[in-house]
Residue frames as qw, qx, qy, qz and C-alpha x, y, z in Angstrom:
[[0.128, 0.082, -0.909, -0.387, -28.36, 33.77, -13.94],
 [0.077, 0.404, 0.884, -0.223, -31.58, 32.84, -12.11],
 [0.210, 0.642, 0.223, -0.703, -33.14, 36.23, -12.64],
 [0.217, 0.360, -0.569, -0.707, -32.28, 35.94, -16.47],
 [0.115, -0.132, -0.955, -0.239, -34.10, 32.63, -16.79],
 [0.089, 0.494, 0.719, -0.481, -37.00, 33.79, -14.54],
 [0.258, 0.486, -0.040, -0.834, -37.75, 36.71, -16.82],
 [0.301, 0.190, -0.727, -0.587, -38.13, 34.36, -19.82],
 [0.190, -0.237, -0.952, 0.024, -40.18, 31.74, -17.92],
 [0.093, 0.398, 0.491, -0.770, -42.28, 34.33, -16.50],
 [0.398, 0.388, -0.217, -0.802, -43.51, 35.51, -19.85],
 [0.344, 0.113, -0.850, -0.382, -43.78, 32.17, -21.16],
 [0.032, 0.267, 0.879, -0.393, -46.08, 31.19, -18.25],
 [0.359, 0.506, 0.330, -0.711, -48.64, 33.71, -19.35],
 [0.386, 0.451, -0.495, -0.634, -48.18, 33.32, -23.06],
 [0.448, 0.099, -0.853, -0.250, -48.52, 29.51, -23.04],
 [0.247, -0.146, -0.930, 0.232, -49.70, 27.98, -19.84],
 [0.127, 0.357, 0.540, -0.751, -52.21, 30.53, -18.64],
 [0.411, 0.509, 0.017, -0.756, -53.64, 31.52, -21.84],
 [0.667, 0.472, -0.378, -0.435, -52.86, 28.99, -24.66],
 [0.293, -0.429, 0.853, -0.051, -51.74, 25.81, -23.08],
 [0.730, 0.260, 0.607, -0.175, -54.42, 23.81, -25.08],
 [0.608, 0.764, -0.016, -0.218, -53.09, 25.06, -28.35],
 [0.540, 0.583, -0.579, 0.182, -49.58, 23.88, -28.06],
 [0.886, -0.368, -0.268, 0.095, -48.18, 21.12, -25.79],
 [0.485, -0.818, 0.281, 0.126, -45.47, 21.66, -23.16],
 [0.795, -0.045, 0.443, 0.412, -43.23, 19.24, -25.20],
 [0.544, 0.631, 0.311, 0.457, -43.45, 21.49, -28.11],
 [0.133, -0.981, 0.036, -0.137, -42.73, 24.69, -26.11],
 [0.666, -0.601, 0.335, 0.289, -39.62, 23.18, -24.61],
 [0.741, 0.165, 0.446, 0.475, -38.37, 22.19, -27.94],
 [0.325, 0.834, 0.209, 0.395, -39.05, 25.64, -29.59],
 [0.383, -0.910, 0.157, -0.013, -37.48, 27.36, -26.58],
 [0.720, -0.409, 0.423, 0.368, -34.38, 25.25, -26.85],
 [0.635, 0.496, 0.362, 0.469, -34.17, 25.92, -30.67],
 [0.049, 0.956, 0.059, 0.284, -34.09, 29.65, -29.82],
 [0.547, -0.793, 0.256, 0.077, -31.63, 29.30, -27.10],
 [0.682, -0.362, 0.502, 0.390, -29.19, 27.25, -28.93],
 [0.626, 0.320, 0.533, 0.471, -29.62, 27.11, -32.61],
 [0.253, 0.876, 0.308, 0.273, -30.89, 30.58, -33.31],
 [0.357, -0.891, 0.187, 0.208, -28.40, 32.32, -30.96],
 [0.661, -0.253, 0.497, 0.502, -25.53, 30.42, -32.58],
 [0.503, 0.542, 0.502, 0.449, -26.62, 31.42, -36.05],
 [0.005, -0.987, -0.124, -0.104, -27.05, 35.07, -35.00],
 [0.533, -0.714, 0.288, 0.350, -23.59, 35.13, -33.45],
 [0.659, -0.038, 0.531, 0.532, -22.02, 33.80, -36.55],
 [0.345, 0.683, 0.447, 0.463, -23.77, 36.09, -39.05],
 [0.187, -0.982, -0.027, 0.018, -23.38, 39.23, -36.78],
 [0.557, -0.596, 0.354, 0.458, -19.71, 38.61, -36.35],
 [0.567, 0.283, 0.545, 0.549, -19.24, 38.08, -40.17],
 [0.172, 0.834, 0.383, 0.357, -21.17, 41.30, -40.94],
 [0.387, -0.904, -0.029, 0.179, -19.60, 43.17, -38.22],
 [0.618, -0.337, 0.399, 0.588, -16.13, 42.51, -39.54],
 [0.436, 0.476, 0.499, 0.578, -17.23, 43.79, -42.99],
 [0.084, -0.934, -0.278, -0.207, -18.62, 46.94, -41.51],
 [0.528, -0.776, 0.129, 0.320, -15.72, 47.54, -39.23],
 [0.661, -0.003, 0.400, 0.634, -13.31, 47.03, -42.14],
 [0.218, 0.712, 0.410, 0.527, -15.13, 49.77, -44.11],
 [0.291, -0.950, -0.095, -0.056, -15.32, 52.09, -41.04],
 [0.652, -0.564, 0.222, 0.455, -11.56, 51.58, -40.06],
 [0.555, 0.219, 0.417, 0.686, -10.52, 52.24, -43.74],
 [0.022, 0.869, 0.304, 0.390, -12.69, 55.42, -43.76],
 [0.492, -0.863, 0.006, 0.112, -11.17, 56.62, -40.48],
 [0.724, -0.224, 0.265, 0.596, -7.69, 55.89, -41.65],
 [0.401, 0.467, 0.326, 0.717, -8.08, 58.18, -44.56],
 [0.228, -0.906, -0.249, -0.255, -9.72, 60.80, -42.38],
 [0.648, -0.687, 0.077, 0.320, -6.83, 60.70, -39.88],
 [0.661, 0.064, 0.315, 0.678, -4.23, 60.91, -42.74],
 [0.225, 0.653, 0.342, 0.637, -5.89, 63.90, -44.23],
 [0.288, -0.887, -0.171, -0.316, -6.31, 65.73, -40.97],
 [0.571, -0.783, 0.241, 0.046, -3.34, 64.85, -38.87],
 [0.864, 0.319, -0.046, 0.388, -0.55, 64.19, -41.35],
 [0.542, 0.382, -0.272, 0.697, 2.57, 65.31, -39.61],
 [0.354, -0.669, 0.098, -0.647, 0.84, 66.83, -36.61],
 [0.221, 0.134, -0.829, 0.496, 1.68, 65.85, -32.96],
 [0.608, -0.267, -0.023, -0.747, -1.59, 64.68, -31.49],
 [0.286, -0.149, 0.890, -0.323, -2.83, 61.87, -29.15],
 [0.122, -0.247, -0.910, -0.311, -5.39, 59.16, -30.16],
 [0.056, -0.597, -0.721, 0.349, -7.83, 60.23, -27.56],
 [0.056, 0.566, 0.036, -0.822, -7.74, 63.82, -28.76],
 [0.126, 0.162, -0.680, -0.704, -8.13, 62.73, -32.38],
 [0.163, -0.422, -0.881, -0.141, -11.20, 60.47, -31.57],
 [0.047, -0.600, -0.484, 0.636, -12.66, 63.24, -29.41],
 [0.110, 0.448, -0.242, -0.854, -12.47, 65.64, -32.35],
 [0.132, -0.060, -0.848, -0.510, -13.80, 63.16, -34.68],
 [0.098, -0.536, -0.827, 0.137, -16.90, 62.59, -32.50],
 [0.017, 0.661, 0.301, -0.687, -17.50, 66.35, -31.98],
 [0.108, 0.470, -0.349, -0.803, -16.92, 67.31, -35.51],
 [0.442, 0.121, -0.694, -0.556, -18.61, 64.39, -37.37],
 [0.456, 0.008, 0.726, -0.514, -21.40, 62.91, -35.09],
 [0.763, 0.350, -0.095, -0.535, -23.33, 62.01, -38.39],
 [0.443, 0.378, -0.807, -0.096, -20.79, 59.17, -39.02],
 [0.054, -0.099, 0.893, -0.435, -21.51, 57.54, -35.75],
 [0.574, 0.261, 0.381, -0.676, -25.24, 57.89, -36.18],
 [0.690, 0.422, -0.395, -0.435, -25.07, 56.29, -39.56],
 [0.249, 0.285, -0.915, 0.135, -23.07, 53.52, -38.01],
 [0.353, 0.064, 0.706, -0.610, -25.76, 53.04, -35.28],
 [0.665, 0.338, -0.030, -0.665, -28.34, 52.90, -38.11],
 [0.616, 0.366, -0.671, -0.189, -26.58, 50.13, -39.93],
 [0.122, 0.188, -0.904, 0.364, -25.81, 48.32, -36.73],
 [0.430, 0.099, 0.546, -0.712, -29.45, 48.55, -35.49],
 [0.727, 0.375, 0.039, -0.574, -31.32, 47.64, -38.64],
 [0.740, 0.427, -0.492, -0.165, -29.00, 45.28, -40.41],
 [0.322, 0.365, -0.817, 0.309, -26.42, 43.72, -37.91],
 [0.217, 0.003, 0.774, -0.595, -29.11, 43.37, -35.07],
 [0.613, 0.266, 0.320, -0.672, -32.72, 43.58, -36.26],
 [0.723, 0.398, -0.334, -0.455, -32.55, 41.89, -39.67],
 [0.366, 0.344, -0.860, 0.084, -30.15, 39.18, -38.68],
 [0.181, -0.034, 0.813, -0.553, -32.01, 38.32, -35.41],
 [0.649, 0.274, 0.179, -0.686, -35.40, 38.39, -36.94],
 [0.684, 0.375, -0.536, -0.323, -34.39, 36.02, -39.67],
 [0.277, 0.254, -0.905, 0.197, -32.72, 33.58, -37.35],
 [0.374, 0.045, 0.651, -0.660, -35.66, 33.61, -35.00],
 [0.746, 0.283, -0.085, -0.597, -37.89, 32.68, -37.94],
 [0.640, 0.328, -0.683, -0.126, -35.72, 29.86, -38.97],
 [0.108, -0.256, 0.816, -0.507, -35.43, 28.84, -35.36],
 [0.642, 0.191, 0.384, -0.636, -39.14, 28.24, -35.59],
 [0.720, 0.441, -0.357, -0.399, -38.93, 26.70, -39.11],
 [0.291, 0.447, -0.845, 0.041, -36.31, 24.12, -38.03],
 [0.257, -0.046, 0.844, -0.468, -38.45, 22.47, -35.54],
 [0.534, -0.102, -0.573, -0.613, -41.19, 20.14, -36.94],
 [0.195, -0.065, 0.817, -0.539, -43.60, 19.09, -34.28],
 [0.046, -0.363, -0.902, -0.231, -46.82, 17.02, -34.56],
 [0.014, 0.634, 0.537, -0.557, -48.84, 19.77, -32.81],
 [0.231, 0.681, -0.095, -0.688, -48.40, 21.88, -35.89],
 [0.089, -0.119, 0.860, 0.487, -48.71, 19.27, -38.54],
 [0.622, 0.139, -0.106, -0.763, -51.79, 19.07, -40.71],
 [0.850, -0.010, 0.464, -0.249, -53.60, 15.74, -41.21],
 [0.809, 0.569, -0.144, -0.027, -52.10, 15.24, -44.68],
 [0.175, 0.706, -0.641, 0.244, -48.66, 15.58, -43.27],
 [0.491, -0.335, 0.746, -0.301, -49.20, 13.01, -40.50],
 [0.893, 0.234, 0.289, -0.254, -51.15, 10.68, -42.86],
 [0.706, 0.613, -0.349, 0.057, -48.36, 10.61, -45.54],
 [0.008, 0.652, -0.712, 0.261, -45.80, 10.10, -42.77],
 [0.700, -0.118, 0.602, -0.365, -47.79, 7.07, -41.56],
 [0.906, 0.388, 0.064, -0.153, -48.07, 5.51, -44.96],
 [0.425, 0.721, -0.531, 0.131, -44.43, 6.02, -45.67],
 [0.275, -0.485, 0.757, -0.340, -43.46, 4.28, -42.29],
 [0.825, 0.026, 0.459, -0.328, -45.92, 1.52, -42.97],
 [0.802, 0.571, -0.159, -0.078, -44.51, 0.79, -46.44],
 [0.225, 0.696, -0.651, 0.203, -41.03, 0.84, -45.27],
 [0.479, -0.329, 0.728, -0.364, -41.75, -1.65, -42.41],
 [0.857, 0.224, 0.363, -0.290, -43.87, -4.01, -44.53],
 [0.783, 0.598, -0.160, 0.050, -41.12, -4.11, -47.31],
 [0.351, -0.787, 0.506, 0.015, -38.20, -4.55, -44.97],
 [0.507, 0.484, -0.708, -0.084, -35.43, -6.89, -46.32],
 [0.141, -0.246, 0.890, -0.357, -35.59, -8.96, -43.24],
 [0.691, 0.237, 0.437, -0.525, -39.25, -9.87, -43.93],
 [0.719, 0.540, -0.289, -0.329, -38.42, -10.74, -47.55],
 [0.315, 0.495, -0.807, 0.063, -35.46, -13.00, -46.65],
 [0.302, -0.129, 0.864, -0.381, -36.88, -15.06, -43.81],
 [0.494, -0.012, -0.684, -0.537, -39.15, -17.84, -44.65],
 [0.453, -0.257, -0.851, 0.071, -41.80, -20.27, -43.23],
 [0.448, -0.736, -0.507, 0.035, -43.39, -19.78, -39.78],
 [0.498, -0.399, -0.184, 0.748, -40.58, -17.56, -38.59],
 [0.098, 0.183, 0.346, 0.915, -41.43, -15.03, -41.37],
 [0.348, -0.600, -0.566, -0.445, -45.09, -15.24, -40.56],
 [0.529, -0.631, -0.448, 0.348, -44.51, -14.68, -36.86],
 [0.346, -0.255, -0.004, 0.903, -42.26, -11.60, -37.51],
 [0.019, -0.281, -0.453, -0.846, -44.69, -10.32, -39.97],
 [0.414, -0.657, -0.614, -0.142, -47.58, -10.80, -37.68],
 [0.498, -0.571, -0.312, 0.573, -45.61, -9.03, -34.79],
 [0.218, -0.075, 0.209, 0.950, -44.49, -6.14, -37.13],
 [0.185, -0.469, -0.624, -0.596, -48.12, -5.95, -38.56],
 [0.442, -0.708, -0.536, 0.124, -49.42, -5.50, -34.99],
 [0.385, -0.417, -0.104, 0.817, -46.87, -2.78, -34.19],
 [0.087, 0.127, 0.408, 0.900, -47.75, -1.00, -37.51],
 [0.274, -0.575, -0.682, -0.360, -51.40, -1.31, -36.71],
 [0.495, -0.629, -0.391, 0.453, -50.85, 0.10, -33.18],
 [0.315, -0.262, 0.109, 0.906, -48.95, 3.01, -34.68],
 [0.069, -0.336, -0.560, -0.754, -51.55, 3.66, -37.31],
 [0.353, -0.680, -0.642, -0.020, -54.18, 3.71, -34.51],
 [0.411, -0.595, -0.201, 0.661, -52.21, 6.25, -32.46],
 [0.204, -0.105, 0.314, 0.921, -51.56, 8.39, -35.43],
 [0.126, -0.512, -0.667, -0.527, -55.12, 8.15, -36.58],
 [0.383, -0.759, -0.456, 0.263, -56.20, 9.41, -33.00],
 [0.324, -0.438, 0.018, 0.839, -53.67, 12.19, -33.37],
 [0.057, 0.228, 0.566, 0.790, -55.17, 13.12, -36.90],
 [0.271, -0.685, -0.645, -0.203, -58.70, 13.21, -35.36],
 [0.412, -0.660, -0.276, 0.565, -57.32, 15.41, -32.54],
 [0.236, -0.203, 0.299, 0.902, -55.74, 17.71, -35.15],
 [0.018, -0.422, -0.710, -0.564, -58.94, 17.56, -37.25],
 [0.263, -0.785, -0.559, 0.035, -61.09, 18.95, -34.40],
 [0.383, -0.456, -0.083, 0.799, -58.75, 22.02, -34.06],
 [0.318, 0.900, 0.283, -0.091, -60.01, 25.25, -35.45],
 [0.592, 0.571, -0.001, 0.569, -57.83, 27.48, -37.59],
 [0.212, -0.865, 0.181, -0.418, -57.61, 29.97, -34.68],
 [0.844, -0.500, 0.192, 0.019, -56.39, 27.22, -32.49],
 [0.845, 0.139, 0.137, 0.498, -53.55, 26.31, -34.93],
 [0.249, 0.789, -0.019, 0.562, -52.82, 30.03, -35.38],
 [0.501, -0.804, 0.196, -0.254, -52.44, 30.39, -31.55],
 [0.924, -0.252, 0.183, 0.220, -50.15, 27.44, -31.54],
 [0.670, 0.525, 0.070, 0.520, -48.03, 28.95, -34.25],
 [0.107, -0.869, 0.131, -0.465, -47.81, 32.28, -32.17],
 [0.736, -0.639, 0.211, -0.078, -46.81, 30.46, -29.02],
 [0.906, 0.033, 0.166, 0.389, -44.21, 28.42, -30.82],
 [0.480, 0.641, 0.003, 0.599, -42.62, 31.57, -32.40],
 [0.289, -0.838, 0.179, -0.426, -42.74, 33.42, -29.14],
 [0.894, -0.413, 0.156, 0.072, -41.09, 30.46, -27.38],
 [0.779, 0.298, 0.093, 0.543, -38.25, 30.57, -29.83],
 [0.107, 0.796, -0.054, 0.594, -37.92, 34.33, -29.32],
 [0.578, -0.756, 0.166, -0.259, -37.82, 33.93, -25.55],
 [0.933, -0.168, 0.127, 0.292, -35.09, 31.30, -25.77],
 [0.589, 0.521, 0.044, 0.617, -33.16, 33.55, -27.92],
 [0.103, -0.837, 0.058, -0.534, -33.65, 36.50, -25.72],
 [0.802, -0.592, 0.083, -0.010, -32.69, 34.52, -22.70],
 [0.836, 0.019, 0.123, 0.535, -29.33, 33.46, -24.14],
 [0.324, 0.695, 0.079, 0.637, -28.84, 36.97, -25.53],
 [0.418, -0.847, -0.008, -0.328, -29.37, 38.39, -22.11],
 [0.870, -0.402, 0.144, 0.246, -26.79, 36.06, -20.51],
 [0.692, 0.287, 0.105, 0.654, -24.30, 37.09, -23.15],
 [0.064, 0.809, 0.038, 0.583, -25.05, 40.87, -22.55],
 [0.594, -0.774, 0.058, -0.211, -24.84, 40.52, -18.76],
 [0.802, -0.481, 0.289, 0.206, -21.83, 38.25, -18.38],
 [0.706, 0.201, 0.300, 0.610, -19.70, 38.95, -21.52],
 [0.287, 0.658, 0.235, 0.655, -20.49, 42.46, -22.75],
 [0.374, -0.871, -0.089, -0.305, -21.21, 44.18, -19.37],
 [0.209, 0.583, -0.615, 0.488, -18.27, 45.28, -17.16],
 [0.608, -0.230, -0.749, 0.126, -17.92, 42.88, -14.31],
 [0.068, -0.080, 0.576, -0.810, -19.76, 44.43, -11.36],
 [0.018, 0.441, 0.882, -0.168, -23.15, 43.22, -9.78],
 [0.151, 0.609, 0.293, -0.722, -24.67, 46.73, -9.81],
 [0.267, 0.437, -0.446, -0.734, -24.27, 47.18, -13.53],
 [0.109, -0.060, -0.959, -0.254, -25.43, 43.55, -14.31],
 [0.096, 0.496, 0.750, -0.426, -28.61, 44.30, -12.24],
 [0.168, 0.600, -0.011, -0.782, -29.08, 47.51, -14.19],
 [0.172, 0.266, -0.736, -0.598, -28.68, 45.82, -17.53],
 [0.029, -0.267, -0.963, -0.023, -31.08, 42.91, -16.65],
 [0.114, 0.563, 0.551, -0.605, -33.65, 45.43, -15.38],
 [0.255, 0.543, -0.195, -0.775, -33.57, 47.62, -18.39],
 [0.216, 0.174, -0.835, -0.475, -33.64, 44.58, -20.84],
 [0.006, -0.271, -0.953, 0.135, -36.47, 42.99, -18.94],
 [0.229, 0.472, 0.321, -0.788, -38.71, 45.98, -19.13],
 [0.474, 0.543, -0.220, -0.657, -39.07, 45.68, -22.87],
 [0.701, 0.010, 0.713, 0.017, -40.01, 42.33, -24.31],
 [0.352, 0.618, -0.308, -0.632, -39.06, 43.25, -27.78],
 [0.028, 0.274, -0.920, -0.278, -38.04, 39.82, -28.98],
 [0.207, 0.338, 0.904, -0.163, -41.25, 37.95, -28.08],
 [0.374, 0.681, 0.289, -0.559, -43.41, 40.91, -29.40],
 [0.241, 0.569, -0.558, -0.555, -41.50, 40.87, -32.71],
 [0.025, -0.048, 0.985, 0.162, -42.03, 37.08, -32.94],
 [0.334, 0.492, 0.707, -0.382, -45.73, 37.51, -32.32],
 [0.393, 0.689, -0.075, -0.605, -45.96, 40.05, -35.15],
 [0.078, 0.383, -0.841, -0.374, -44.04, 37.54, -37.32],
 [0.204, 0.145, 0.963, -0.101, -46.63, 34.96, -36.61],
 [0.428, 0.594, 0.262, -0.629, -49.36, 37.07, -38.08],
 [0.460, 0.610, -0.424, -0.486, -47.85, 36.83, -41.51],
 [0.003, 0.230, -0.971, -0.071, -46.89, 33.19, -41.02],
 [0.400, 0.356, 0.748, -0.391, -50.57, 32.37, -40.25],
 [0.521, 0.650, 0.071, -0.549, -51.66, 34.40, -43.18],
 [0.267, 0.523, -0.725, -0.360, -49.34, 32.35, -45.42],
 [0.065, 0.125, -0.987, 0.075, -50.04, 28.91, -43.93],
 [0.210, 0.372, 0.841, -0.333, -53.62, 29.11, -42.86],
 [0.407, 0.678, 0.245, -0.561, -55.17, 31.59, -45.01],
 [0.742, 0.207, 0.528, 0.358, -53.15, 30.18, -47.92],
 [0.272, 0.949, -0.111, -0.113, -51.70, 33.53, -49.22],
 [0.905, -0.053, 0.164, 0.388, -48.73, 31.87, -50.80],
 [0.461, 0.750, 0.011, 0.474, -47.37, 35.15, -52.13],
 [0.377, -0.876, 0.239, -0.183, -46.20, 36.09, -48.61],
 [0.839, 0.248, -0.373, 0.310, -42.51, 35.33, -48.33],
 [0.686, -0.292, -0.361, 0.560, -39.78, 35.76, -45.88],
 [0.212, 0.202, -0.030, 0.956, -39.23, 39.52, -46.50],
 [0.376, -0.506, -0.261, -0.731, -42.78, 40.30, -45.90],
 [0.750, -0.444, -0.490, 0.017, -43.03, 38.07, -42.86],
 [0.638, -0.256, -0.260, 0.679, -39.99, 39.78, -41.04],
 [0.208, 0.537, 0.154, 0.803, -40.40, 43.38, -42.39],
 [0.388, -0.786, -0.140, -0.459, -42.70, 44.76, -39.62],
 [0.797, -0.556, -0.088, 0.220, -40.61, 43.13, -36.86],
 [0.671, 0.143, 0.016, 0.727, -37.34, 44.42, -38.44],
 [0.026, 0.689, 0.102, 0.717, -38.78, 48.00, -38.39],
 [0.615, -0.747, -0.080, -0.239, -39.95, 47.77, -34.74],
 [0.841, -0.363, -0.021, 0.400, -36.73, 45.98, -33.52],
 [0.552, 0.368, 0.092, 0.743, -34.43, 48.32, -35.64],
 [0.085, -0.759, -0.067, -0.642, -36.09, 51.52, -34.44],
 [0.707, -0.699, -0.088, -0.063, -36.03, 50.37, -30.85],
 [0.820, -0.168, 0.023, 0.547, -32.31, 49.61, -30.97],
 [0.412, 0.495, 0.143, 0.752, -31.49, 52.68, -33.06],
 [0.260, -0.816, -0.171, -0.487, -33.25, 55.03, -30.65],
 [0.748, -0.647, 0.012, 0.149, -31.48, 53.74, -27.59],
 [0.775, 0.047, 0.118, 0.619, -28.24, 53.82, -29.31],
 [0.256, 0.607, 0.138, 0.739, -28.61, 57.41, -30.58],
 [0.439, -0.853, -0.077, -0.271, -29.99, 58.66, -27.19],
 [0.824, -0.445, 0.059, 0.345, -26.94, 57.08, -25.44],
 [0.662, 0.214, 0.152, 0.701, -24.67, 58.58, -27.95],
 [0.012, 0.760, 0.144, 0.633, -26.09, 62.09, -27.73],
 [0.617, -0.785, -0.037, -0.048, -25.84, 61.97, -23.93],
 [0.769, -0.234, 0.167, 0.571, -22.01, 61.01, -24.25],
 [0.456, 0.497, 0.229, 0.702, -21.63, 63.64, -27.08],
 [0.166, -0.860, -0.132, -0.465, -23.00, 66.46, -24.92],
 [0.746, -0.641, 0.047, 0.174, -21.03, 65.39, -21.89],
 [0.724, -0.037, 0.207, 0.657, -17.75, 65.38, -23.93],
 [0.303, 0.636, 0.262, 0.659, -18.54, 68.59, -25.58],
 [0.364, -0.884, -0.006, -0.293, -19.07, 70.44, -22.18],
 [0.289, 0.624, -0.642, 0.338, -15.73, 68.99, -21.14],
 [0.673, -0.408, 0.443, -0.429, -17.00, 66.38, -18.77],
 [0.240, -0.220, 0.941, 0.093, -16.78, 62.59, -18.68],
 [0.533, -0.028, -0.585, -0.611, -18.77, 60.43, -20.86],
 [0.759, -0.319, 0.182, -0.538, -21.54, 58.52, -18.89],
 [0.928, 0.110, -0.356, 0.024, -19.73, 55.25, -19.77],
 [0.373, 0.490, -0.544, 0.570, -16.86, 56.39, -17.73],
 [0.463, -0.437, 0.297, -0.712, -19.08, 56.65, -14.68],
 [0.919, -0.158, 0.098, -0.348, -19.99, 52.95, -14.57],
 [0.692, 0.419, -0.568, 0.154, -16.62, 51.33, -15.10],
 [0.106, -0.468, 0.710, -0.515, -14.99, 49.33, -12.28],
 [0.450, -0.138, -0.882, -0.006, -15.68, 46.11, -10.44],
 [0.192, -0.297, -0.715, 0.603, -17.06, 47.94, -7.34],
 [0.226, -0.140, -0.146, -0.953, -19.58, 50.20, -8.96],
 [0.254, 0.260, 0.805, -0.469, -22.90, 49.85, -7.05],
 [0.153, 0.624, 0.725, 0.249, -26.43, 49.61, -8.55],
 [0.107, -0.191, -0.035, 0.975, -27.18, 53.29, -9.49],
 [0.262, 0.704, 0.647, -0.132, -30.68, 54.61, -9.69],
 [0.010, 0.761, -0.169, -0.626, -29.04, 57.89, -10.83],
 [0.155, -0.233, 0.768, 0.576, -27.88, 56.00, -13.96],
 [0.166, 0.463, 0.867, 0.075, -31.35, 54.75, -14.59],
 [0.084, 0.811, 0.343, -0.466, -32.77, 58.20, -14.08],
 [0.055, -0.574, 0.410, 0.707, -30.35, 59.57, -16.70],
 [0.022, -0.006, 0.865, 0.501, -31.69, 56.98, -19.12],
 [0.335, 0.438, 0.641, -0.534, -35.20, 57.81, -18.38],
 [0.436, 0.581, -0.134, -0.674, -35.94, 59.62, -21.66],
 [0.348, 0.361, -0.774, -0.387, -34.71, 56.74, -23.74],
 [0.060, 0.132, 0.959, -0.244, -36.61, 54.27, -21.58],
 [0.441, 0.500, 0.449, -0.594, -39.88, 56.16, -22.06],
 [0.468, 0.517, -0.390, -0.601, -39.27, 56.22, -25.85],
 [0.171, 0.173, -0.963, -0.115, -38.64, 52.40, -25.76],
 [0.245, 0.236, 0.837, -0.429, -41.58, 51.94, -23.78],
 [0.459, 0.529, 0.083, -0.709, -43.69, 53.91, -26.35],
 [0.402, 0.417, -0.686, -0.440, -42.39, 51.74, -29.18],
 [0.029, -0.015, -0.990, 0.137, -43.27, 48.59, -27.29],
 [0.336, 0.442, 0.553, -0.621, -46.76, 49.93, -26.64],
 [0.440, 0.527, -0.270, -0.675, -47.08, 50.89, -30.33],
 [0.224, 0.306, -0.899, -0.221, -45.91, 47.45, -31.37],
 [0.137, 0.213, 0.907, -0.336, -48.37, 45.73, -29.04],
 [0.453, 0.506, 0.294, -0.673, -51.27, 47.82, -30.39],
 [0.388, 0.468, -0.616, -0.500, -50.12, 46.85, -34.01],
 [0.127, 0.098, -0.986, -0.047, -50.15, 43.19, -33.12],
 [0.285, 0.294, 0.726, -0.552, -53.51, 43.36, -31.23],
 [0.477, 0.529, -0.021, -0.701, -55.24, 45.06, -34.23],
 [0.409, 0.402, -0.703, -0.421, -53.81, 42.71, -36.80],
 [0.000, -0.001, 0.977, -0.213, -54.40, 39.61, -34.60],
 [0.405, 0.382, 0.578, -0.597, -58.01, 40.59, -34.10],
 [0.563, 0.526, -0.242, -0.590, -58.63, 41.11, -37.87],
 [0.326, 0.332, -0.862, -0.201, -56.96, 37.79, -38.62],
 [0.209, 0.060, 0.895, -0.390, -59.13, 35.97, -36.15],
 [0.545, 0.459, 0.298, -0.635, -62.19, 37.31, -37.82],
 [0.514, 0.493, -0.546, -0.441, -60.90, 36.19, -41.33],
 [0.051, 0.216, -0.973, 0.054, -60.18, 32.77, -39.97],
 [0.383, 0.297, 0.724, -0.491, -63.61, 32.31, -38.47],
 [0.563, 0.558, -0.009, -0.609, -65.13, 33.53, -41.74],
 [0.329, 0.443, -0.766, -0.330, -63.02, 31.03, -43.72],
 [0.085, -0.013, 0.983, -0.162, -64.10, 28.17, -41.70],
 [0.437, 0.414, 0.591, -0.537, -67.73, 29.12, -41.77],
 [0.456, 0.622, -0.215, -0.599, -67.67, 30.09, -45.46],
 [0.301, 0.388, -0.835, -0.249, -65.93, 26.85, -46.63],
 [0.868, -0.192, -0.137, -0.438, -68.27, 24.76, -44.46],
 [0.830, 0.082, -0.486, 0.261, -65.25, 22.97, -42.79],
 [0.472, -0.819, 0.204, -0.256, -64.36, 23.07, -39.19],
 [0.890, -0.274, 0.236, 0.277, -61.59, 20.48, -39.65],
 [0.085, 0.833, -0.451, -0.309, -58.22, 21.29, -40.76],
 [0.916, 0.094, 0.388, 0.041, -57.50, 18.58, -43.23],
 [0.731, 0.523, 0.132, 0.418, -55.09, 20.24, -45.77],
 [0.154, -0.974, 0.159, -0.035, -52.96, 22.43, -43.68],
 [0.852, 0.194, -0.171, 0.455, -49.23, 22.35, -44.33],
 [0.350, -0.936, -0.020, -0.008, -47.32, 24.28, -41.58],
 [0.807, -0.245, 0.146, 0.517, -43.69, 23.70, -42.48]]
């Protein structure tokens, strides 16, 4: 449990505190992390369960037809039939892995991570117009309160003076906040968006790791450590969130309003889906070759409560780990190139328009 949280906080320390702590407050980071940990994970579980039921229904229906056509009246065991199905039709399983990777996992999870960011409205990422309108609405509500209209005489004046003083104090504080927001560059706001979306992704990944380790993984400490180690090496969720933030900044800061949800999540879905698909297919092919040669599936070697931590198991997974590492490196390069180009565009936008203050930015 401690190791799972340590992995998320370790990445967050560098992404936020060491590199970008002046672009987003710690309060905002905590709230975005909580949104990913609680809200995004809950939404992902609901949608993945519903979609998985649909896919499994289609799969079971197809397998039933196949079994009836191939084993009608024959005396055979379920294990033998499944083994023959795997050996004779591996393409079915690969297609299922494709749907599971790109639709059930990548598309659903990238969408809920985006909405996990979108559901949190924090002053650090509000433009001056947003804060100003909120101030005027709050002020008008207080000054037109029914209590102030019904009371009379000196009591009404005293209440109104007290309330007016509170309103003026709130307006002064929000004016200072507006000035602080106004001094921020577009790149600073962009960095704040990136940190916020990465925080959501790390909260989501942290909760997902807990589920994988304590729910999906067979109960033994050795395999739990192996699972956490493998999932910690590749920070796919925060990387995909950072890639998403490029398009979010392009929409909100560069004012390219034609960029919608599909375009925002598309690069992340491709990277995330490819990563999951490659790992699934590599594990399936290893099990396929083992069964074809008459041996045990690698999954049979790791069952049991007393199975120790196995470096041999990690060594067998080395090819898939290398491919996963290559995908993470490629995604990091893609993000670095696009981020650098966006920084140049934002600088040019500020210089060209002659405005260093962000006075009309809406980041909701």
